[in-house]
ZAVO-845411 format. One record per residue: residue number from 1; residue in three letters; y, z, x of N, C-alpha, C, O in turn. Coordinates in nm, 3 decimals, padded with zeros to 5 digits, always signed. Each point is the difference from the previous one (the first is absolute). Layout:
NUM ALA Y Z X Y Z X Y Z X Y Z X
...
***
This chain:
1 UNK +17.890 +07.895 -04.965 +00.019 -00.141 +00.035 -00.048 -00.093 -00.112 +00.062 -00.102 -00.029
2 UNK -00.173 +00.140 -00.034 -00.055 -00.084 -00.107 +00.098 -00.012 -00.116 +00.024 -00.110 -00.050
3 UNK +00.033 +00.223 +00.008 +00.090 -00.002 -00.115 +00.136 -00.061 +00.034 +00.066 -00.057 -00.087
4 UNK -00.025 +00.068 +00.213 +00.123 -00.067 +00.043 -00.016 -00.152 -00.009 +00.088 -00.071 -00.047
5 UNK -00.202 +00.024 +00.093 -00.027 -00.144 -00.007 -00.018 -00.046 -00.144 +00.045 -00.108 -00.037
6 UNK -00.109 +00.190 -00.045 -00.016 -00.033 -00.141 +00.136 -00.008 -00.069 +00.022 -00.087 -00.084
7 UNK +00.068 +00.177 +00.121 +00.136 -00.002 -00.055 +00.070 -00.132 +00.034 +00.064 -00.060 -00.086
8 UNK -00.075 +00.016 +00.212 +00.063 -00.125 +00.042 -00.058 -00.119 -00.076 +00.074 -00.088 -00.044
9 UNK -00.206 +00.085 +00.030 -00.064 -00.112 -00.068 +00.031 -00.001 -00.150 +00.019 -00.107 -00.059
10 UNK -00.014 +00.224 -00.003 +00.032 +00.006 -00.143 +00.143 -00.045 -00.026 +00.027 -00.066 -00.100
11 UNK +00.065 +00.102 +00.190 +00.137 -00.049 -00.011 +00.004 -00.152 +00.007 +00.073 -00.065 -00.075
12 UNK -00.153 +00.009 +00.167 -00.006 -00.145 +00.013 -00.057 -00.064 -00.126 +00.049 -00.105 -00.044
13 UNK -00.152 +00.166 -00.014 -00.061 -00.052 -00.123 +00.097 +00.004 -00.117 +00.004 -00.092 -00.082
14 UNK +00.074 +00.199 +00.074 +00.100 +00.011 -00.106 +00.105 -00.109 +00.014 +00.040 -00.062 -00.099
15 UNK +00.005 +00.039 +00.222 +00.099 -00.105 +00.025 -00.056 -00.137 -00.036 +00.069 -00.084 -00.057
16 UNK -00.196 +00.061 +00.092 -00.064 -00.128 -00.030 -00.016 -00.021 -00.150 +00.025 -00.109 -00.050
17 UNK -00.065 +00.214 -00.021 -00.014 -00.010 -00.145 +00.135 -00.025 -00.067 +00.010 -00.075 -00.098
18 UNK +00.093 +00.139 +00.151 +00.135 -00.021 -00.053 +00.043 -00.146 +00.018 +00.062 -00.058 -00.088
19 UNK -00.095 +00.000 +00.204 +00.034 -00.140 +00.026 -00.077 -00.093 -00.093 +00.055 -00.097 -00.052
20 UNK -00.183 +00.127 +00.030 -00.083 -00.082 -00.090 +00.053 +00.009 -00.143 +00.002 -00.099 -00.073
21 UNK +00.040 +00.219 +00.033 +00.055 +00.020 -00.135 +00.126 -00.084 -00.020 +00.018 -00.062 -00.105
22 UNK +00.069 +00.061 +00.206 +00.124 -00.078 -00.008 -00.032 -00.149 -00.006 +00.063 -00.075 -00.075
23 UNK -00.160 +00.032 +00.155 -00.036 -00.142 +00.005 -00.061 -00.048 -00.132 +00.036 -00.107 -00.050
24 UNK -00.128 +00.186 -00.006 -00.070 -00.041 -00.122 +00.082 +00.025 -00.125 -00.014 -00.072 -00.099
25 UNK +00.099 +00.174 +00.102 +00.084 +00.030 -00.116 -00.082 +00.045 -00.119 -00.079 +00.094 +00.011
26 UNK +00.097 -00.160 -00.124 -00.069 +00.039 -00.124 -00.150 -00.029 +00.006 -00.076 +00.050 -00.083
27 UNK +00.033 -00.131 +00.180 -00.142 -00.035 +00.010 -00.080 +00.105 +00.076 -00.122 -00.011 +00.012
28 UNK +00.190 +00.112 +00.041 -00.070 +00.106 +00.073 -00.071 +00.092 -00.100 +00.061 +00.050 -00.094
29 UNK -00.191 -00.029 +00.117 -00.081 +00.085 -00.090 -00.008 +00.140 +00.059 -00.065 +00.023 +00.101
30 UNK +00.133 +00.069 -00.167 +00.012 +00.137 +00.050 -00.135 +00.073 +00.002 -00.031 +00.070 +00.096
31 UNK -00.048 -00.087 -00.202 -00.129 +00.069 -00.008 -00.095 -00.047 +00.110 -00.074 +00.079 +00.058
32 UNK +00.076 -00.208 -00.031 -00.083 -00.055 +00.106 +00.044 +00.053 +00.136 -00.082 +00.025 +00.088
33 UNK +00.215 -00.007 -00.074 +00.053 +00.054 +00.125 -00.043 +00.143 +00.024 -00.023 +00.040 +00.114
34 UNK +00.011 +00.040 -00.222 -00.045 +00.139 +00.013 -00.145 +00.007 +00.047 -00.034 +00.084 +00.084
35 UNK -00.050 -00.172 -00.137 -00.141 -00.002 +00.041 -00.013 -00.038 +00.147 -00.079 +00.058 +00.073
36 UNK +00.158 -00.156 -00.031 -00.003 -00.042 +00.140 +00.050 +00.111 +00.092 -00.052 +00.018 +00.110
37 UNK +00.153 +00.056 -00.157 +00.058 +00.107 +00.082 -00.104 +00.108 +00.033 -00.002 +00.052 +00.111
38 UNK -00.085 -00.020 -00.208 -00.105 +00.100 +00.024 -00.095 -00.044 +00.111 -00.037 +00.078 +00.087
39 UNK -00.001 -00.206 -00.092 -00.091 -00.053 +00.102 +00.068 -00.009 +00.136 -00.062 +00.025 +00.103
40 UNK +00.189 -00.061 -00.104 +00.075 -00.010 +00.126 +00.007 +00.135 +00.070 -00.017 +00.008 +00.121
41 UNK +00.043 +00.099 -00.198 +00.007 +00.135 +00.058 -00.133 +00.041 +00.062 -00.004 +00.053 +00.110
42 UNK -00.106 -00.080 -00.183 -00.133 +00.035 +00.051 -00.032 -00.079 +00.127 -00.048 +00.057 +00.099
43 UNK +00.075 -00.188 -00.101 -00.029 -00.085 +00.116 +00.085 +00.041 +00.120 -00.050 +00.006 +00.112
44 UNK +00.177 +00.023 -00.136 +00.088 +00.043 +00.109 -00.048 +00.130 +00.063 -00.001 +00.014 +00.122
45 UNK -00.037 +00.080 -00.207 -00.046 +00.130 +00.049 -00.125 -00.016 +00.089 -00.009 +00.059 +00.107
46 UNK -00.085 -00.140 -00.154 -00.122 -00.024 +00.079 +00.032 -00.074 +00.129 -00.053 +00.034 +00.106
47 UNK +00.141 -00.133 -00.114 +00.037 -00.080 +00.117 +00.069 +00.085 +00.105 -00.030 -00.011 +00.119
48 UNK +00.123 +00.096 -00.162 +00.074 +00.084 +00.095 -00.091 +00.102 +00.066 +00.009 +00.023 +00.121
49 UNK -00.098 +00.038 -00.199 -00.094 +00.097 +00.058 -00.092 -00.069 +00.102 -00.024 +00.053 +00.108
50 UNK -00.027 -00.170 -00.144 -00.093 -00.070 +00.089 +00.066 -00.047 +00.129 -00.068 -00.014 +00.102
51 UNK +00.198 -00.011 -00.104 +00.070 -00.044 +00.121 +00.067 +00.114 +00.076 +00.063 -00.022 +00.103
52 UNK -00.078 +00.145 -00.154 +00.063 +00.116 +00.064 -00.101 +00.103 +00.048 +00.031 +00.083 +00.085
53 UNK -00.151 -00.087 -00.139 -00.099 +00.105 +00.024 -00.042 +00.010 +00.147 -00.043 +00.105 +00.046
54 UNK +00.058 -00.216 +00.028 -00.041 +00.002 +00.141 +00.088 +00.093 +00.084 -00.045 +00.052 +00.102
55 UNK +00.170 -00.032 -00.144 +00.093 +00.078 +00.082 -00.040 +00.148 +00.012 -00.014 +00.048 +00.112
56 UNK -00.006 +00.025 -00.223 -00.040 +00.141 +00.016 -00.138 +00.017 +00.062 -00.027 +00.102 +00.063
57 UNK -00.060 -00.202 -00.080 -00.135 +00.010 +00.057 +00.005 +00.000 +00.153 -00.079 +00.068 +00.065
58 UNK +00.172 -00.144 -00.008 +00.007 -00.016 +00.145 +00.103 +00.091 +00.066 +00.034 -00.019 +00.116
59 UNK +00.017 +00.118 -00.189 +00.092 +00.098 +00.058 -00.071 +00.134 +00.011 -00.066 +00.045 -00.094
60 UNK +00.080 +00.018 +00.210 -00.068 +00.127 +00.025 +00.097 +00.099 +00.065 +00.084 -00.038 +00.081
61 UNK -00.098 +00.165 -00.118 +00.078 +00.107 +00.060 -00.084 +00.072 +00.104 -00.113 +00.042 -00.028
62 UNK +00.167 -00.030 +00.148 -00.070 +00.067 +00.110 +00.086 +00.114 +00.051 +00.116 -00.020 +00.037
63 UNK -00.171 +00.140 -00.035 +00.072 +00.118 +00.050 -00.009 +00.006 +00.152 -00.108 +00.000 +00.058
64 UNK +00.225 +00.004 +00.005 +00.009 +00.013 +00.146 +00.029 +00.146 +00.032 +00.113 +00.047 -00.016
65 UNK -00.216 +00.026 +00.060 +00.014 +00.144 +00.025 +00.090 +00.027 +00.119 +00.079 +00.094 -00.001
66 UNK -00.090 -00.177 +00.105 +00.080 +00.023 +00.121 +00.149 -00.013 -00.027 +00.079 +00.085 +00.043
67 UNK -00.038 -00.189 -00.115 +00.142 -00.021 -00.029 +00.042 +00.063 -00.132 +00.118 -00.004 -00.036
68 UNK -00.213 +00.062 -00.036 +00.026 +00.069 -00.127 +00.072 -00.091 -00.100 +00.106 +00.034 -00.052
69 UNK -00.164 -00.146 +00.029 +00.055 -00.094 -00.097 -00.112 -00.082 -00.062 -00.113 +00.001 +00.048
70 UNK +00.147 -00.071 -00.152 -00.097 -00.086 -00.068 +00.042 -00.146 +00.018 +00.115 -00.036 -00.023
71 UNK -00.212 -00.046 +00.065 +00.027 -00.142 +00.020 -00.062 -00.080 -00.114 -00.112 +00.025 -00.044
72 UNK +00.188 -00.122 +00.000 -00.052 -00.093 -00.101 -00.042 -00.128 +00.072 +00.084 -00.069 +00.057
73 UNK -00.212 +00.038 -00.061 -00.054 -00.113 +00.074 -00.040 -00.111 -00.096 -00.065 +00.024 -00.102
74 UNK +00.106 -00.146 +00.135 -00.036 -00.117 -00.081 -00.102 -00.083 +00.076 +00.025 -00.045 +00.111
75 UNK -00.139 +00.025 -00.171 -00.107 -00.079 +00.062 -00.009 -00.137 -00.068 -00.087 -00.024 -00.083
76 UNK +00.179 -00.064 +00.120 +00.000 -00.136 -00.053 -00.057 -00.095 +00.104 +00.036 +00.005 +00.117
77 UNK -00.125 -00.092 -00.161 -00.041 -00.111 +00.085 +00.113 -00.104 -00.001 +00.093 +00.010 -00.080
78 UNK -00.101 -00.106 +00.168 +00.106 -00.102 +00.008 +00.010 -00.078 -00.131 +00.109 -00.028 -00.049
79 UNK -00.224 -00.005 -00.008 -00.001 -00.072 -00.128 +00.063 +00.085 -00.110 +00.080 -00.050 -00.079
80 UNK -00.117 +00.178 +00.073 +00.051 +00.089 -00.105 +00.148 +00.027 +00.018 +00.073 +00.018 -00.098
81 UNK -00.027 -00.014 +00.222 +00.143 +00.022 +00.026 +00.082 -00.117 -00.053 +00.103 +00.020 -00.065
82 UNK -00.149 -00.143 +00.092 +00.069 -00.119 -00.050 -00.007 -00.006 -00.152 +00.099 -00.033 -00.066
83 UNK -00.215 +00.066 +00.012 -00.018 +00.002 -00.146 +00.095 +00.099 -00.065 +00.060 -00.030 -00.103
84 UNK -00.045 +00.148 +00.163 +00.088 +00.103 -00.054 +00.146 -00.045 +00.000 +00.073 +00.026 -00.095
85 UNK -00.032 -00.093 +00.203 +00.138 -00.050 +00.008 +00.026 -00.106 -00.107 +00.105 -00.001 -00.063
86 UNK -00.202 -00.088 +00.043 +00.015 -00.105 -00.101 +00.007 +00.060 -00.140 +00.083 -00.042 -00.081
87 UNK -00.168 +00.140 +00.054 -00.001 +00.065 -00.132 +00.132 +00.072 -00.027 +00.056 -00.014 -00.108
88 UNK -00.006 +00.089 +00.207 +00.127 +00.071 -00.016 +00.114 -00.099 -00.026 +00.086 +00.024 -00.084
89 UNK -00.088 -00.134 +00.158 +00.104 -00.102 -00.015 -00.005 -00.063 -00.139 +00.103 -00.018 -00.065
90 UNK -00.224 -00.014 +00.019 -00.016 -00.063 -00.132 +00.042 +00.094 -00.113 +00.068 -00.042 -00.093
91 UNK -00.108 +00.169 +00.102 +00.035 +00.096 -00.105 +00.151 +00.026 -00.007 +00.050 +00.048 -00.101
92 UNK +00.020 -00.080 +00.207 +00.145 +00.022 +00.002 +00.076 -00.127 -00.038 +00.092 +00.004 -00.082
93 UNK -00.129 -00.116 +00.142 +00.076 -00.124 -00.015 -00.030 -00.073 -00.131 +00.092 -00.053 -00.063
94 UNK -00.218 +00.049 +00.021 -00.035 -00.077 -00.121 +00.068 +00.056 -00.125 +00.058 -00.078 -00.075
95 UNK -00.063 +00.211 +00.047 +00.073 +00.052 -00.117 +00.150 -00.027 +00.009 +00.064 -00.032 -00.101
96 UNK -00.008 +00.044 +00.222 +00.143 -00.030 +00.018 +00.030 -00.145 -00.034 +00.098 -00.029 -00.068
97 UNK -00.182 -00.064 +00.116 +00.021 -00.142 -00.027 -00.011 -00.030 -00.149 +00.078 -00.078 -00.054
98 UNK -00.176 +00.140 -00.013 -00.016 -00.019 -00.144 +00.123 +00.048 -00.075 +00.046 -00.065 -00.094
99 UNK +00.008 +00.180 +00.134 +00.120 +00.054 -00.064 +00.119 -00.093 +00.015 +00.072 -00.026 -00.096
100 UNK -00.051 -00.024 +00.217 +00.115 -00.088 +00.027 -00.015 -00.133 -00.074 +00.094 -00.047 -00.064
101 UNK -00.213 -00.014 +00.073 -00.024 -00.129 -00.067 +00.014 +00.015 -00.152 +00.057 -00.086 -00.065
102 UNK -00.110 +00.195 +00.010 +00.011 +00.025 -00.145 +00.146 +00.016 -00.042 +00.041 -00.050 -00.104
103 UNK +00.036 +00.121 +00.186 +00.142 +00.019 -00.030 +00.074 -00.133 +00.001 +00.084 -00.026 -00.087
104 UNK -00.114 -00.059 +00.184 +00.064 -00.132 +00.008 -00.040 -00.087 -00.119 +00.083 -00.073 -00.055
105 UNK -00.210 +00.080 +00.014 -00.047 -00.076 -00.117 +00.075 +00.044 -00.125 +00.041 -00.084 -00.080
106 UNK -00.025 +00.214 +00.063 +00.072 +00.053 -00.117 +00.144 -00.049 -00.002 +00.048 -00.048 -00.103
107 UNK +00.020 +00.060 +00.216 +00.141 -00.039 +00.008 +00.017 -00.149 -00.027 +00.088 -00.040 -00.076
108 UNK -00.172 -00.043 +00.139 +00.011 -00.145 -00.017 -00.036 -00.042 -00.143 +00.067 -00.085 -00.058
109 UNK -00.172 +00.145 +00.002 -00.043 -00.034 -00.137 +00.106 +00.036 -00.103 +00.031 -00.080 -00.088
110 UNK +00.025 +00.200 +00.100 +00.105 +00.043 -00.093 +00.122 -00.091 +00.012 +00.061 -00.036 -00.101
111 UNK -00.025 -00.001 +00.224 +00.115 -00.088 +00.021 -00.023 -00.137 -00.063 +00.092 -00.056 -00.060
112 UNK -00.212 +00.003 +00.072 -00.031 -00.131 -00.060 +00.006 +00.006 -00.152 +00.054 -00.090 -00.064
113 UNK -00.111 +00.195 +00.005 +00.002 +00.014 -00.146 +00.142 +00.018 -00.051 +00.037 -00.055 -00.104
114 UNK +00.042 +00.134 +00.176 +00.140 +00.020 -00.042 +00.081 -00.129 +00.012 +00.088 -00.025 -00.082
115 UNK -00.118 -00.056 +00.183 +00.076 -00.124 +00.021 -00.025 -00.101 -00.111 +00.086 -00.084 -00.028
116 UNK -00.204 +00.091 -00.037 -00.030 -00.091 -00.112 +00.062 +00.047 -00.131 +00.038 -00.081 -00.084
117 UNK -00.027 +00.212 +00.067 +00.057 +00.054 -00.124 +00.151 +00.022 +00.010 +00.070 -00.002 -00.102
118 UNK -00.022 +00.024 +00.222 +00.144 +00.022 +00.021 +00.051 -00.107 +00.096 +00.021 +00.025 +00.119
119 UNK -00.001 -00.144 -00.173 +00.033 -00.116 +00.083 +00.144 +00.000 +00.052 +00.036 -00.086 +00.080
120 UNK +00.046 +00.180 -00.125 +00.138 +00.003 +00.050 +00.007 +00.046 +00.145 +00.103 -00.015 +00.065
121 UNK -00.213 +00.072 -00.015 -00.010 +00.038 +00.141 -00.108 -00.084 +00.067 -00.101 -00.032 -00.062
122 UNK +00.124 -00.003 +00.188 -00.098 -00.079 +00.074 -00.119 +00.087 +00.040 +00.004 +00.123 -00.009
123 UNK -00.112 -00.191 +00.055 -00.120 +00.073 +00.043 +00.031 +00.091 +00.118 -00.050 +00.112 +00.006
124 UNK +00.132 -00.159 +00.087 +00.036 +00.081 +00.118 +00.078 +00.124 -00.041 -00.018 +00.107 +00.058
125 UNK +00.106 -00.123 -00.157 +00.078 +00.116 -00.048 -00.092 +00.102 -00.067 +00.015 +00.121 +00.021
126 UNK -00.109 -00.169 -00.100 -00.097 +00.091 -00.062 -00.086 +00.067 +00.105 -00.031 +00.119 -00.010
127 UNK -00.008 -00.196 +00.112 -00.083 +00.056 +00.108 +00.075 +00.110 +00.074 -00.057 +00.106 +00.029
128 UNK +00.183 -00.130 +00.001 +00.082 +00.101 +00.068 +00.016 +00.124 -00.088 -00.004 +00.113 +00.049
129 UNK +00.022 -00.136 -00.179 +00.016 +00.112 -00.094 -00.127 +00.084 -00.008 +00.007 +00.123 -00.003
130 UNK -00.122 -00.189 -00.001 -00.127 +00.073 -00.008 -00.031 +00.075 +00.129 -00.058 +00.108 -00.003
131 UNK +00.096 -00.166 +00.116 -00.017 +00.071 +00.127 +00.082 +00.129 -00.001 -00.043 +00.102 +00.053
132 UNK +00.160 -00.109 -00.112 +00.086 +00.118 -00.007 -00.055 +00.104 -00.098 +00.000 +00.119 +00.029
133 UNK -00.047 -00.166 -00.146 -00.048 +00.093 -00.102 -00.137 +00.059 +00.034 -00.028 +00.115 -00.034
134 UNK -00.057 -00.192 +00.100 -00.138 +00.043 +00.028 -00.023 +00.028 +00.148 -00.114 -00.003 +00.048
135 UNK +00.220 +00.031 +00.023 -00.014 +00.022 +00.144 -00.087 +00.122 +00.032 -00.059 +00.007 +00.108
136 UNK +00.050 +00.088 -00.202 -00.078 +00.121 +00.027 -00.149 -00.029 +00.016 -00.069 +00.069 +00.075
137 UNK +00.017 -00.172 -00.147 -00.143 -00.031 +00.012 -00.030 -00.072 +00.132 -00.116 -00.010 +00.040
138 UNK +00.220 -00.040 +00.026 -00.016 -00.064 +00.130 +00.026 +00.099 +00.114 -00.062 -00.008 +00.106
139 UNK +00.154 +00.100 -00.131 +00.036 +00.098 +00.104 -00.108 +00.106 +00.014 -00.030 +00.044 +00.112
140 UNK -00.029 -00.001 -00.224 -00.097 +00.111 +00.003 -00.120 -00.026 +00.092 -00.034 +00.089 +00.078
141 UNK -00.032 -00.207 -00.082 -00.112 -00.020 +00.093 +00.044 -00.005 +00.146 -00.076 +00.039 +00.089
142 UNK +00.199 -00.086 -00.064 +00.052 -00.003 +00.137 +00.019 +00.142 +00.051 -00.031 +00.030 +00.116
143 UNK +00.083 +00.059 -00.202 +00.017 +00.140 +00.039 -00.136 +00.064 +00.029 -00.015 +00.074 +00.097
144 UNK -00.083 -00.103 -00.182 -00.132 +00.060 +00.016 -00.070 -00.049 +00.127 -00.069 +00.078 +00.066
145 UNK +00.085 -00.206 -00.032 -00.065 -00.050 +00.121 +00.065 +00.058 +00.125 -00.068 +00.023 +00.100
146 UNK +00.199 +00.001 -00.106 +00.069 +00.064 +00.113 -00.052 +00.142 +00.019 -00.021 +00.044 +00.113
147 UNK +00.002 +00.028 -00.223 -00.051 +00.137 +00.007 -00.147 +00.004 +00.043 -00.046 +00.099 +00.056
148 UNK -00.026 -00.207 -00.082 -00.142 -00.004 +00.037 -00.021 -00.046 +00.144 -00.110 +00.013 +00.053
149 UNK +00.214 -00.066 +00.011 -00.014 -00.050 +00.137 -00.047 +00.105 +00.100 -00.087 -00.030 +00.082
150 UNK +00.142 +00.154 -00.084 -00.049 +00.101 +00.095 -00.150 +00.023 -00.011 -00.069 +00.013 +00.101
151 UNK +00.018 -00.007 -00.224 -00.144 +00.018 -00.021 -00.079 -00.118 +00.056 -00.107 +00.018 +00.058
152 UNK +00.160 -00.139 -00.077 -00.069 -00.120 +00.049 +00.004 -00.006 +00.153 -00.100 -00.034 +00.063
153 UNK +00.214 +00.067 -00.005 +00.014 -00.004 +00.146 -00.092 +00.102 +00.066 -00.066 -00.031 +00.099
154 UNK +00.061 +00.151 -00.154 -00.085 +00.105 +00.057 -00.147 -00.037 -00.010 -00.079 +00.035 +00.088
155 UNK +00.041 -00.107 -00.194 -00.140 -00.040 -00.014 -00.044 -00.095 +00.110 -00.119 -00.009 +00.031
156 UNK +00.214 -00.064 +00.029 -00.033 -00.091 +00.108 -00.035 +00.074 +00.129 -00.063 -00.056 +00.089
157 UNK +00.105 +00.182 -00.080 -00.035 +00.079 +00.118 -00.144 +00.051 -00.008 -00.060 +00.035 +00.102
158 UNK +00.006 -00.030 -00.224 -00.138 +00.045 -00.022 -00.028 +00.132 +00.070 -00.101 +00.015 +00.068
159 UNK +00.191 +00.078 -00.086 -00.017 +00.129 +00.066 -00.002 +00.112 -00.100 +00.005 -00.022 -00.121
160 UNK -00.013 +00.146 +00.173 +00.003 +00.118 -00.083 +00.103 +00.096 +00.054 +00.044 -00.012 +00.114
161 UNK -00.005 +00.106 -00.196 +00.098 +00.098 +00.042 -00.068 +00.117 +00.068 -00.097 +00.055 -00.051
162 UNK +00.148 -00.018 +00.166 -00.049 +00.120 +00.066 +00.059 +00.120 -00.072 +00.111 -00.006 -00.053
163 UNK -00.186 +00.115 +00.051 +00.038 +00.114 -00.083 +00.127 +00.068 +00.047 +00.066 +00.065 -00.081
164 UNK -00.029 -00.076 +00.211 +00.116 +00.071 +00.049 +00.103 -00.097 +00.059 +00.119 +00.007 -00.032
165 UNK -00.164 -00.095 +00.118 +00.090 -00.083 +00.078 +00.040 -00.128 -00.074 -00.085 -00.067 -00.058
166 UNK +00.214 +00.035 +00.059 +00.055 -00.126 -00.049 -00.047 -00.036 -00.142 -00.057 -00.107 -00.020
167 UNK +00.080 +00.193 -00.077 -00.044 -00.033 -00.136 +00.103 -00.076 -00.081 -00.030 -00.049 -00.108
168 UNK +00.154 +00.038 +00.160 +00.111 -00.044 -00.084 -00.014 -00.145 -00.045 +00.031 -00.031 -00.116
169 UNK -00.076 -00.057 +00.202 -00.012 -00.141 -00.038 -00.100 -00.018 -00.114 +00.028 -00.070 -00.096
170 UNK -00.143 +00.134 +00.108 -00.104 -00.014 -00.103 +00.041 +00.069 -00.130 -00.028 -00.049 -00.109
171 UNK +00.095 +00.163 +00.121 +00.046 +00.070 -00.119 +00.105 -00.082 -00.074 +00.000 -00.007 -00.123
172 UNK +00.091 -00.055 +00.200 +00.103 -00.084 -00.062 -00.064 -00.118 -00.073 +00.037 -00.030 -00.114
173 UNK -00.131 -00.036 +00.178 -00.068 -00.112 -00.064 -00.078 +00.041 -00.123 -00.005 -00.073 -00.099
174 UNK -00.057 +00.191 +00.105 -00.081 +00.049 -00.112 +00.088 +00.034 -00.120 -00.027 -00.044 -00.112
175 UNK +00.132 +00.123 +00.135 +00.083 +00.045 -00.111 +00.092 -00.111 -00.053 +00.035 +00.002 -00.118
176 UNK +00.004 -00.096 +00.202 +00.084 -00.110 -00.047 -00.075 -00.088 -00.100 +00.063 -00.066 -00.083
177 UNK -00.196 +00.065 +00.090 -00.078 -00.079 -00.095 +00.007 +00.055 -00.141 -00.031 -00.071 -00.096
178 UNK +00.072 +00.198 +00.081 +00.013 +00.060 -00.134 +00.140 -00.021 -00.060 +00.021 +00.027 -00.118
179 UNK +00.073 -00.075 +00.199 +00.137 -00.017 -00.049 +00.008 -00.096 -00.118 +00.069 +00.031 -00.097
180 UNK -00.137 -00.149 +00.100 +00.007 -00.090 -00.116 -00.041 +00.065 -00.131 +00.054 -00.035 -00.105
181 UNK -00.148 +00.129 +00.110 -00.045 +00.067 -00.123 +00.111 +00.083 -00.062 +00.004 +00.019 -00.121
182 UNK +00.087 +00.032 +00.205 +00.110 +00.084 -00.049 +00.123 -00.080 -00.038 +00.095 +00.054 -00.056
183 UNK -00.095 -00.184 +00.086 +00.118 -00.083 -00.024 -00.016 -00.096 -00.117 +00.084 -00.088 -00.019
184 UNK -00.190 +00.103 -00.059 -00.025 -00.092 -00.111 +00.117 +00.000 -00.098 +00.046 -00.106 -00.042
185 UNK +00.002 +00.224 +00.006 +00.110 +00.010 -00.096 +00.128 -00.061 +00.057 +00.070 -00.073 -00.069
186 UNK -00.041 +00.103 +00.195 +00.123 -00.048 +00.063 -00.002 -00.150 +00.019 +00.101 -00.067 -00.022
187 UNK -00.216 +00.012 +00.062 -00.009 -00.142 +00.034 -00.016 -00.088 -00.124 +00.059 -00.107 -00.006
188 UNK -00.138 +00.151 -00.093 -00.031 -00.084 -00.115 +00.089 +00.027 -00.121 +00.043 -00.094 -00.067
189 UNK -00.014 +00.220 +00.038 +00.069 +00.035 -00.125 +00.152 -00.008 +00.014 +00.065 -00.068 -00.079
190 UNK -00.010 +00.136 +00.177 +00.145 +00.007 +00.013 +00.069 -00.135 +00.018 +00.105 -00.022 -00.060
191 UNK -00.159 -00.072 +00.142 +00.069 -00.128 +00.016 -00.007 -00.090 -00.123 +00.080 -00.093 -00.012
192 UNK -00.174 +00.117 -00.078 -00.019 -00.085 -00.117 +00.075 +00.056 -00.121 -00.019 +00.116 -00.036
193 UNK +00.102 -00.198 -00.026 +00.073 +00.043 -00.119 -00.096 +00.028 -00.116 +00.018 +00.096 -00.074
194 UNK -00.120 -00.182 +00.060 -00.096 +00.016 -00.110 -00.081 +00.127 +00.015 -00.011 +00.079 -00.094
195 UNK -00.046 -00.058 +00.214 -00.081 +00.120 +00.024 +00.084 +00.126 -00.010 -00.044 +00.102 -00.053
196 UNK +00.167 -00.110 +00.105 +00.088 +00.117 -00.002 +00.038 +00.036 -00.144 +00.005 +00.118 -00.036
197 UNK +00.022 -00.221 -00.045 +00.033 +00.023 -00.141 -00.118 +00.061 -00.074 +00.017 +00.093 -00.079
198 UNK -00.137 -00.145 +00.106 -00.120 +00.052 -00.065 -00.028 +00.144 +00.045 -00.043 +00.083 -00.080
199 UNK +00.068 -00.055 +00.207 -00.018 +00.136 +00.051 +00.097 +00.097 -00.068 -00.039 +00.109 -00.040
200 UNK +00.165 -00.150 +00.026 +00.100 +00.085 -00.066 -00.037 +00.024 -00.146 +00.016 +00.111 -00.052
201 UNK -00.065 -00.216 -00.015 -00.042 +00.016 -00.140 -00.118 +00.096 -00.011 -00.006 +00.083 -00.092
202 UNK -00.088 -00.095 +00.185 -00.116 +00.089 -00.001 +00.040 +00.145 +00.025 -00.052 +00.092 -00.063
203 UNK +00.145 -00.073 +00.156 +00.048 +00.135 +00.030 +00.074 +00.060 -00.120 -00.014 +00.118 -00.029
204 UNK +00.094 -00.202 -00.039 +00.072 +00.049 -00.118 -00.097 +00.040 -00.111 +00.019 +00.102 -00.066
205 UNK -00.125 -00.183 +00.047 -00.101 +00.035 -00.101 -00.072 +00.128 +00.037 -00.031 +00.083 -00.086
206 UNK +00.003 -00.066 +00.215 -00.068 +00.121 +00.046 +00.087 +00.124 -00.022 -00.048 +00.104 -00.042
207 UNK +00.178 -00.117 +00.072 +00.093 +00.112 -00.017 +00.012 +00.038 -00.148 +00.000 +00.118 -00.035
208 UNK +00.012 -00.221 -00.051 +00.010 +00.026 -00.144 -00.127 +00.065 -00.054 +00.007 +00.091 -00.082
209 UNK -00.122 -00.138 +00.129 -00.127 +00.058 -00.044 -00.013 +00.145 +00.046 -00.050 +00.085 -00.074
210 UNK +00.094 -00.059 +00.196 -00.006 +00.137 +00.053 +00.092 +00.093 -00.077 -00.038 +00.113 -00.033
211 UNK +00.159 -00.160 +00.002 +00.094 +00.082 -00.077 -00.055 +00.028 -00.140 +00.010 +00.111 -00.051
212 UNK -00.068 -00.215 -00.009 -00.057 +00.017 -00.134 -00.115 +00.100 +00.002 -00.013 +00.081 -00.091
213 UNK -00.069 -00.087 +00.195 -00.113 +00.092 +00.013 +00.048 +00.144 +00.020 -00.057 +00.093 -00.058
214 UNK +00.162 -00.075 +00.138 +00.053 +00.134 +00.026 +00.068 +00.058 -00.124 -00.008 +00.120 -00.025
215 UNK +00.074 -00.207 -00.053 +00.066 +00.047 -00.123 -00.102 +00.044 -00.104 +00.025 +00.090 -00.079
216 UNK -00.142 -00.156 +00.079 -00.105 +00.038 -00.095 -00.054 +00.139 +00.030 -00.044 +00.071 -00.091
217 UNK +00.049 -00.032 +00.218 -00.046 +00.134 +00.036 +00.103 +00.106 -00.038 -00.022 +00.119 +00.023
***
């Protein structure tokens, strides 16, 4: 859970940095951004651990000898239950909001800059064009939030999976949370002409290097 949340937050930070880079243009200091990125990763890691550590502490496994099964018991107080729901909601919605807002900032900023340099098209035409060209950066967070919804919904039940009976709902919610990790290439690279071109160039260089290495042997 910690690394899943860290993945969501790092994606949001990357989107935010990309938006800041577009806004500042040549005034963006890359070296300063690298130093800030190191601190952001450390702070995020500490923050996520501190807001998640209560969950495993308050979960206990109890063996039921009579029914021959293991029960997962959650001992949340009313305050802790509400706190847990708020934390789960924030870890899901805030990164999603940052991704969407950053994508909109990028699209609007690029459209404004293009409208000043390419005056033969109106601002609305440039905006429509940028929405079409950069739609992948807006679609990707929407896909990820849809895939994260089962995990968020199940967290509102504040329950545990019984070892034998009715495991399917919890298993679905658990494994669906890993789907975004497997879709990074499909969601980010394939829809983008720039990323796809760079990927093809990298693959071609890798193939040529491999062939050259094999021929040397």
